[in-house]
PATOR-552063 format. One record per residue (C-alpha): residue number from 0; x, y, z. Coordinates in nm, 2 decimals, m for minus. Each point is the difference from the previous one (the first is absolute). Example, Ala and Ser with C-alpha at 12.3 -4.5 7.8 and 13.67 -1.06 7.14 Angstrom:
2
> i_east_north_up
> 0_1.23_m0.45_0.78
> 1_0.14_0.34_m0.07
//
This chain:
484
> i_east_north_up
> 0_14.04_14.32_6.49
> 1_m0.36_0.07_0.09
> 2_m0.01_0.32_m0.21
> 3_0.20_m0.14_m0.29
> 4_m0.24_m0.30_m0.03
> 5_m0.30_0.22_0.03
> 6_0.14_0.23_m0.28
> 7_0.04_m0.30_m0.24
> 8_m0.37_m0.08_0.03
> 9_m0.10_0.36_m0.04
> 10_0.20_0.03_m0.32
> 11_m0.15_m0.33_m0.13
> 12_m0.37_0.09_0.06
> 13_0.04_0.36_m0.12
> 14_0.18_m0.11_m0.31
> 15_m0.31_m0.19_m0.10
> 16_m0.20_0.32_0.00
> 17_0.27_0.20_m0.17
> 18_0.01_m0.25_m0.29
> 19_m0.37_m0.06_m0.04
> 20_m0.07_0.29_m0.24
> 21_0.27_m0.13_m0.24
> 22_m0.01_m0.38_0.04
> 23_m0.35_m0.05_0.14
> 24_m0.10_m0.14_0.34
> 25_0.00_m0.37_m0.10
> 26_0.11_m0.32_0.16
> 27_0.30_0.00_m0.23
> 28_0.10_0.35_0.12
> 29_m0.04_m0.10_0.36
> 30_0.20_m0.32_m0.05
> 31_0.28_0.19_m0.17
> 32_0.03_0.25_0.28
> 33_m0.01_m0.27_0.27
> 34_0.25_m0.21_m0.19
> 35_0.24_0.30_m0.03
> 36_m0.04_0.09_0.36
> 37_0.08_m0.36_0.11
> 38_0.30_0.00_m0.23
> 39_0.12_0.32_0.16
> 40_m0.04_m0.15_0.35
> 41_0.19_m0.31_m0.09
> 42_0.28_0.18_m0.18
> 43_0.03_0.26_0.27
> 44_0.01_m0.25_0.28
> 45_0.27_m0.20_m0.19
> 46_0.20_0.31_m0.10
> 47_m0.03_0.16_0.35
> 48_0.12_m0.31_0.18
> 49_0.29_m0.05_m0.24
> 50_0.13_0.36_0.02
> 51_m0.06_0.01_0.38
> 52_0.26_m0.27_0.04
> 53_0.26_0.20_m0.20
> 54_m0.07_0.36_0.11
> 55_m0.08_0.15_0.33
> 56_m0.38_m0.02_0.03
> 57_m0.03_0.34_0.16
> 58_0.14_0.16_m0.31
> 59_m0.27_m0.17_m0.22
> 60_m0.32_0.11_0.18
> 61_0.01_0.37_m0.08
> 62_0.06_m0.04_m0.37
> 63_m0.26_m0.28_m0.03
> 64_m0.27_0.22_0.15
> 65_0.10_0.32_m0.17
> 66_0.04_m0.14_m0.35
> 67_m0.33_m0.19_0.03
> 68_m0.17_0.32_0.12
> 69_0.12_0.20_m0.30
> 70_m0.12_m0.27_m0.25
> 71_m0.34_m0.02_0.17
> 72_m0.05_0.37_0.00
> 73_0.09_0.02_m0.37
> 74_m0.22_m0.29_m0.10
> 75_m0.32_0.21_m0.09
> 76_0.18_0.24_m0.23
> 77_0.21_m0.27_m0.16
> 78_m0.29_m0.23_m0.07
> 79_m0.24_0.26_m0.12
> 80_0.26_0.17_m0.22
> 81_0.10_m0.34_m0.15
> 82_m0.37_m0.09_m0.07
> 83_m0.03_0.34_m0.18
> 84_0.32_0.01_m0.20
> 85_0.14_m0.35_m0.02
> 86_m0.29_m0.25_0.06
> 87_0.21_m0.29_m0.15
> 88_0.23_0.03_0.30
> 89_m0.28_0.01_0.26
> 90_0.02_m0.36_0.11
> 91_0.38_0.02_0.04
> 92_m0.02_0.32_0.20
> 93_m0.29_m0.12_0.21
> 94_0.20_m0.31_0.09
> 95_0.31_0.20_0.10
> 96_m0.20_0.24_0.22
> 97_m0.14_m0.29_0.20
> 98_0.31_m0.22_m0.02
> 99_0.27_0.25_0.11
> 100_m0.16_0.14_0.32
> 101_m0.15_m0.34_0.08
> 102_0.35_m0.16_m0.01
> 103_0.17_0.28_0.19
> 104_m0.27_0.00_0.27
> 105_0.00_m0.38_0.03
> 106_0.38_0.01_0.04
> 107_m0.06_0.17_0.34
> 108_m0.11_m0.33_0.16
> 109_0.32_m0.20_m0.04
> 110_0.21_0.31_0.07
> 111_m0.18_0.06_0.34
> 112_0.01_m0.38_0.07
> 113_0.38_0.02_m0.05
> 114_0.02_0.29_0.25
> 115_m0.22_m0.17_0.26
> 116_0.16_m0.35_m0.02
> 117_0.28_0.01_0.26
> 118_m0.02_m0.36_0.11
> 119_m0.06_m0.33_m0.18
> 120_m0.19_m0.11_0.31
> 121_m0.27_0.26_m0.07
> 122_m0.03_m0.06_m0.38
> 123_m0.35_m0.14_0.01
> 124_m0.13_0.27_0.24
> 125_0.15_0.29_m0.19
> 126_m0.09_m0.12_m0.35
> 127_m0.35_m0.10_0.11
> 128_m0.07_0.33_0.18
> 129_0.13_0.21_m0.29
> 130_m0.19_m0.20_m0.25
> 131_m0.32_0.06_0.21
> 132_0.07_0.37_0.01
> 133_0.05_0.01_m0.37
> 134_m0.32_m0.19_m0.07
> 135_m0.20_0.22_0.24
> 136_0.13_0.31_m0.19
> 137_m0.12_m0.15_m0.33
> 138_m0.34_m0.06_0.15
> 139_m0.03_0.35_0.13
> 140_0.12_0.14_m0.33
> 141_m0.27_m0.20_m0.18
> 142_m0.29_0.10_0.23
> 143_0.11_0.36_0.03
> 144_0.02_0.04_m0.38
> 145_m0.33_m0.18_m0.08
> 146_m0.22_0.15_0.27
> 147_0.15_0.34_0.07
> 148_0.26_0.14_m0.25
> 149_m0.17_m0.07_m0.33
> 150_m0.34_0.12_0.13
> 151_0.15_0.34_0.11
> 152_0.29_0.09_m0.21
> 153_0.09_0.01_m0.37
> 154_0.24_m0.28_m0.12
> 155_0.28_0.25_m0.07
> 156_m0.03_0.15_0.34
> 157_0.03_m0.34_0.17
> 158_0.32_m0.09_m0.19
> 159_0.16_0.34_0.05
> 160_m0.09_0.00_0.37
> 161_0.14_m0.35_0.03
> 162_0.32_0.11_m0.18
> 163_0.04_0.29_0.24
> 164_m0.04_m0.23_0.30
> 165_0.26_m0.25_m0.13
> 166_0.25_0.28_m0.06
> 167_m0.07_0.13_0.35
> 168_0.07_m0.35_0.13
> 169_0.32_0.00_m0.20
> 170_0.10_0.33_0.15
> 171_m0.04_m0.13_0.35
> 172_0.20_m0.31_m0.07
> 173_0.28_0.20_m0.18
> 174_0.01_0.25_0.29
> 175_0.05_m0.29_0.24
> 176_0.28_m0.16_m0.21
> 177_0.19_0.25_m0.21
> 178_m0.17_0.34_m0.01
> 179_m0.23_0.16_m0.27
> 180_0.19_m0.13_m0.30
> 181_m0.22_m0.02_m0.31
> 182_m0.32_0.10_0.17
> 183_m0.03_0.36_m0.13
> 184_0.03_m0.13_m0.36
> 185_m0.27_m0.27_0.05
> 186_m0.23_0.26_0.16
> 187_0.04_0.22_m0.31
> 188_m0.09_m0.30_m0.21
> 189_m0.32_m0.05_0.21
> 190_m0.10_0.36_m0.04
> 191_0.07_0.00_m0.37
> 192_m0.20_m0.31_m0.04
> 193_m0.30_0.14_0.19
> 194_0.01_0.32_m0.21
> 195_0.03_m0.19_m0.33
> 196_m0.30_m0.22_0.10
> 197_m0.22_0.31_0.01
> 198_0.07_0.07_m0.37
> 199_0.04_m0.35_m0.13
> 200_m0.29_m0.14_m0.20
> 201_m0.22_m0.19_0.24
> 202_m0.33_m0.05_m0.19
> 203_m0.21_0.05_0.32
> 204_m0.23_0.26_0.12
> 205_m0.07_m0.20_0.31
> 206_0.16_m0.31_0.15
> 207_m0.28_m0.20_0.16
> 208_0.04_m0.30_0.21
> 209_0.00_m0.23_m0.30
> 210_0.06_0.22_m0.31
> 211_0.18_0.28_m0.17
> 212_m0.31_0.20_m0.10
> 213_m0.04_0.28_m0.26
> 214_m0.31_0.19_m0.13
> 215_0.04_0.13_m0.35
> 216_m0.24_0.25_m0.16
> 217_m0.13_m0.10_m0.35
> 218_0.13_0.27_m0.24
> 219_m0.30_m0.07_m0.23
> 220_m0.27_0.02_0.28
> 221_0.03_0.26_0.27
> 222_m0.19_m0.20_0.26
> 223_0.17_m0.33_m0.08
> 224_0.25_m0.16_0.24
> 225_0.21_m0.31_m0.04
> 226_0.11_m0.18_0.32
> 227_0.33_m0.18_m0.04
> 228_0.12_m0.25_0.26
> 229_0.36_m0.12_m0.03
> 230_0.00_0.14_m0.35
> 231_m0.31_m0.20_m0.11
> 232_m0.31_0.18_m0.12
> 233_m0.26_m0.13_0.25
> 234_m0.29_0.24_m0.04
> 235_m0.14_0.28_m0.20
> 236_m0.24_0.23_0.17
> 237_m0.19_0.30_m0.14
> 238_m0.07_0.20_0.31
> 239_m0.28_0.20_m0.16
> 240_m0.16_m0.29_m0.20
> 241_0.01_m0.34_0.16
> 242_m0.19_m0.16_m0.29
> 243_0.31_0.07_m0.23
> 244_0.19_m0.33_m0.01
> 245_0.33_0.02_m0.19
> 246_0.15_m0.35_0.05
> 247_m0.15_m0.27_m0.22
> 248_m0.02_m0.25_0.28
> 249_m0.21_0.24_0.22
> 250_m0.23_0.05_m0.30
> 251_m0.03_m0.37_m0.03
> 252_m0.09_m0.04_0.37
> 253_m0.26_0.27_m0.04
> 254_m0.14_m0.18_m0.30
> 255_m0.04_m0.33_0.19
> 256_m0.17_0.17_0.30
> 257_m0.23_0.22_m0.21
> 258_m0.11_m0.31_m0.20
> 259_m0.05_m0.22_0.31
> 260_m0.21_0.24_0.21
> 261_m0.29_0.23_m0.10
> 262_0.09_0.36_m0.08
> 263_0.03_0.22_0.31
> 264_m0.06_m0.28_0.25
> 265_0.20_0.06_0.32
> 266_0.23_m0.28_0.09
> 267_0.18_m0.13_0.31
> 268_0.35_m0.03_m0.13
> 269_0.33_m0.11_0.14
> 270_0.34_0.09_m0.16
> 271_0.32_m0.20_0.05
> 272_0.26_0.27_m0.04
> 273_m0.06_0.38_m0.02
> 274_0.26_0.18_m0.20
> 275_m0.16_0.32_m0.13
> 276_m0.35_m0.13_0.08
> 277_m0.10_0.05_m0.36
> 278_m0.27_m0.26_m0.01
> 279_m0.16_0.07_0.34
> 280_m0.03_0.36_m0.12
> 281_m0.16_m0.11_m0.32
> 282_m0.26_m0.21_0.19
> 283_m0.08_0.29_0.23
> 284_m0.06_0.23_m0.30
> 285_m0.20_m0.24_m0.22
> 286_m0.18_m0.20_0.27
> 287_m0.10_0.25_0.28
> 288_m0.04_m0.18_0.33
> 289_0.27_m0.25_m0.07
> 290_0.21_m0.09_0.30
> 291_0.36_m0.09_m0.07
> 292_0.22_m0.16_0.26
> 293_0.37_0.00_m0.11
> 294_0.29_m0.19_0.15
> 295_0.32_0.19_m0.07
> 296_0.31_m0.11_0.18
> 297_0.20_0.32_m0.05
> 298_m0.11_0.29_0.23
> 299_0.22_0.23_m0.20
> 300_m0.20_m0.07_m0.32
> 301_m0.32_0.08_0.19
> 302_0.14_0.34_0.11
> 303_0.10_0.07_m0.36
> 304_m0.36_m0.06_m0.11
> 305_m0.12_0.26_0.26
> 306_0.27_0.25_m0.05
> 307_0.08_m0.02_m0.37
> 308_m0.28_m0.18_m0.18
> 309_m0.31_0.17_0.13
> 310_m0.16_m0.27_0.21
> 311_m0.27_0.14_0.23
> 312_m0.20_m0.15_0.28
> 313_m0.32_0.04_m0.19
> 314_0.10_m0.26_m0.26
> 315_m0.14_m0.28_0.22
> 316_0.33_m0.19_m0.04
> 317_0.13_m0.17_0.32
> 318_0.38_m0.06_m0.03
> 319_0.16_m0.23_0.26
> 320_0.37_m0.03_0.04
> 321_0.03_m0.38_0.00
> 322_0.12_m0.30_m0.19
> 323_m0.27_m0.11_m0.25
> 324_0.00_m0.36_0.10
> 325_m0.06_0.09_0.37
> 326_m0.26_0.26_m0.10
> 327_m0.18_m0.26_m0.21
> 328_m0.01_m0.24_0.28
> 329_m0.18_0.25_0.22
> 330_m0.29_0.05_m0.24
> 331_m0.34_m0.16_0.06
> 332_m0.12_m0.28_m0.22
> 333_m0.23_0.10_m0.29
> 334_0.07_0.37_0.08
> 335_0.13_0.13_m0.33
> 336_m0.14_0.05_m0.35
> 337_0.34_0.06_m0.15
> 338_0.36_m0.07_0.08
> 339_0.27_0.17_m0.20
> 340_0.36_m0.13_0.00
> 341_0.26_0.26_m0.09
> 342_0.28_m0.05_0.25
> 343_0.36_0.00_m0.10
> 344_0.33_m0.03_0.19
> 345_0.28_0.12_m0.23
> 346_m0.09_m0.16_m0.33
> 347_m0.23_m0.28_0.10
> 348_m0.31_m0.08_0.18
> 349_0.10_m0.10_0.36
> 350_0.01_m0.38_m0.01
> 351_m0.23_m0.05_0.29
> 352_m0.28_0.18_m0.18
> 353_0.02_m0.24_m0.30
> 354_m0.06_m0.34_0.16
> 355_m0.29_m0.24_0.00
> 356_m0.05_0.07_0.37
> 357_m0.01_0.37_m0.06
> 358_m0.25_m0.05_m0.28
> 359_m0.22_m0.22_0.22
> 360_m0.01_0.28_0.25
> 361_m0.10_0.25_m0.27
> 362_m0.28_m0.24_m0.11
> 363_m0.11_m0.02_0.37
> 364_m0.05_0.38_0.04
> 365_m0.18_0.04_m0.34
> 366_m0.38_m0.04_0.00
> 367_m0.18_m0.23_m0.23
> 368_0.02_0.24_m0.30
> 369_0.34_0.14_0.10
> 370_0.29_0.07_m0.24
> 371_0.37_m0.01_0.04
> 372_0.21_0.19_m0.26
> 373_0.38_0.03_0.02
> 374_0.28_0.17_m0.18
> 375_0.30_m0.22_m0.09
> 376_0.33_0.10_m0.15
> 377_0.22_m0.25_m0.18
> 378_0.24_m0.03_m0.30
> 379_0.16_m0.26_m0.22
> 380_m0.17_m0.33_0.02
> 381_m0.26_0.14_0.25
> 382_0.07_m0.29_0.24
> 383_m0.12_0.19_0.31
> 384_m0.32_0.12_m0.17
> 385_m0.08_m0.35_m0.11
> 386_0.06_m0.14_0.35
> 387_m0.22_0.26_0.16
> 388_m0.29_m0.04_m0.25
> 389_0.02_m0.38_0.04
> 390_m0.01_0.04_0.38
> 391_m0.32_0.22_m0.03
> 392_m0.15_m0.26_m0.24
> 393_0.02_m0.26_0.28
> 394_m0.17_0.24_0.25
> 395_m0.28_0.17_m0.21
> 396_m0.25_m0.14_m0.24
> 397_0.03_0.27_m0.26
> 398_0.34_0.15_m0.10
> 399_0.10_0.22_m0.29
> 400_0.32_0.18_m0.11
> 401_0.03_0.34_m0.16
> 402_0.30_0.14_m0.18
> 403_0.17_0.06_m0.33
> 404_m0.10_m0.28_m0.25
> 405_0.37_m0.10_m0.03
> 406_0.03_m0.04_0.37
> 407_m0.31_m0.21_0.07
> 408_0.04_m0.25_m0.29
> 409_m0.25_0.15_m0.24
> 410_0.27_0.09_m0.25
> 411_0.21_m0.33_0.04
> 412_0.24_0.08_m0.28
> 413_0.12_0.31_0.16
> 414_0.26_0.02_0.29
> 415_m0.15_0.12_0.33
> 416_0.14_0.34_0.10
> 417_m0.13_m0.01_0.36
> 418_m0.10_0.28_0.23
> 419_m0.34_0.03_0.17
> 420_m0.27_m0.26_0.00
> 421_m0.33_0.00_0.18
> 422_m0.16_m0.32_0.14
> 423_m0.36_m0.02_0.12
> 424_m0.15_m0.28_0.20
> 425_m0.35_m0.06_0.14
> 426_m0.24_m0.27_0.09
> 427_m0.26_0.14_m0.23
> 428_0.03_0.08_m0.37
> 429_0.11_0.34_m0.10
> 430_m0.13_0.17_m0.32
> 431_0.32_m0.03_m0.21
> 432_m0.16_0.15_m0.31
> 433_m0.08_0.31_0.19
> 434_0.35_0.00_0.15
> 435_0.15_m0.02_m0.35
> 436_m0.23_0.29_m0.12
> 437_0.13_0.21_0.29
> 438_0.36_m0.09_m0.08
> 439_m0.05_0.11_m0.36
> 440_m0.18_0.32_0.11
> 441_0.30_0.08_0.22
> 442_0.24_m0.07_m0.28
> 443_0.21_m0.25_0.19
> 444_0.07_m0.23_m0.30
> 445_m0.05_m0.29_0.25
> 446_m0.18_m0.33_m0.05
> 447_m0.14_m0.26_0.23
> 448_0.11_m0.36_0.02
> 449_m0.23_m0.26_0.16
> 450_m0.11_m0.36_m0.03
> 451_0.21_m0.22_m0.24
> 452_0.22_0.30_m0.10
> 453_0.09_0.06_0.37
> 454_0.05_m0.37_0.07
> 455_0.24_m0.02_m0.30
> 456_0.19_0.31_0.11
> 457_0.04_m0.14_0.36
> 458_0.15_m0.34_m0.11
> 459_0.12_m0.21_0.29
> 460_0.09_0.29_0.23
> 461_0.06_m0.09_0.36
> 462_m0.22_0.17_0.26
> 463_0.13_0.25_0.26
> 464_m0.04_m0.10_0.37
> 465_0.12_0.13_0.33
> 466_0.24_m0.29_0.00
> 467_0.13_0.08_m0.36
> 468_m0.03_0.33_m0.17
> 469_0.33_0.10_m0.17
> 470_m0.14_0.32_m0.14
> 471_0.33_0.18_m0.04
> 472_0.15_m0.29_m0.19
> 473_m0.30_m0.03_m0.23
> 474_0.03_0.36_m0.11
> 475_0.21_0.09_m0.30
> 476_0.27_0.27_0.05
> 477_m0.10_0.35_m0.12
> 478_0.10_0.36_0.07
> 479_m0.19_0.14_0.30
> 480_0.00_0.34_m0.16
> 481_m0.22_m0.14_m0.28
> 482_m0.27_m0.14_0.23
> 483_m0.35_0.13_0.04
//
């Protein structure tokens, strides 16, 4: 019971990471996986108790463990193959790969309870003790997965290893009850699943603690590299020329900073989110002496920067593996000329980096002439982008929005297409005319909305706070593979 309950939670947590490259790591994805796992626990408990009253419980334990182990081990190859060749079926297959082993493993609890319950006088003691053991197993499975397994092993290895352990447990139970019936066949399934996973399309060069990561070489530029996290293009880095900025939003951020500060002036910069460290590298190259402190939560992404993206110690970029909100809190008041927001979890800015309280802390660390500039991604009605810009407008005296004219309300007859937008905020005016000239020089096609245009674009948008920031719900659905 302890092991079966632990296995259910391992499958649940690892499934989130396995699905992230295809469905995104959003609140909706997490809710779906948790809901399916709870459905499996409920169905398995009901089913196991019902069958245990009709069939000898000892005959049920081995098949429950063995069949669940086979399904768990085959999950990586099945899901990845489905995502590659039949994406329309991905949701259904994902549900089954969580539901089937979860139900079979959850059935172990009522089966064992039936075996242990020999007297009605001990009902409370037996049920309470076994329930406690089962819950303790679930806790251990959760902690072990989150703090140990995911940090040290690829997702496919975790599931295959768990499948092997479950089959081994099934073998022990079968040996105690009726011999080795069925175990060799299940073992062959495990082996076949493991081998198939090595050739199945996985989409990862590296599985970090938070992401499925890939580095892709630009076929048109030998030194160009694109960093993909969970299938989304997060960064483009030219390892030989850090001043080459491919993504339009990065060129927009550079335009804002170049217009706001004298040419070549070194800055004290802080970056919420690292990715490929494109902009810290740009600052180091164009403003010698600049110190950039970066909060990047994923240590695996930091390693990729050093191993695959040419980051050197001479770049004067200090990368700390930490949550951005916590890193922000540790900064001294009035200590930064520039704060850059470019953190994303899955397909959205982490909600706790979008709120009025977070913006107040950013304002605290900026000096009198400091500037905050952030990358936003939104689609459809741009509800999240409007809420974030409105929140900034309540915190800073001067706010402007950069983007495609159709997205920022400067072409009102056209339908917004969404994508990247850049917002700037400061307590001192920024030369927007110079910023627009720089945008035009860099051929972004972007415009700037401010004043009455921005107020009209915002409408009556509700502010984001630590108490209410439904960022995932405000975002419009889109394909993660198309993100930038």
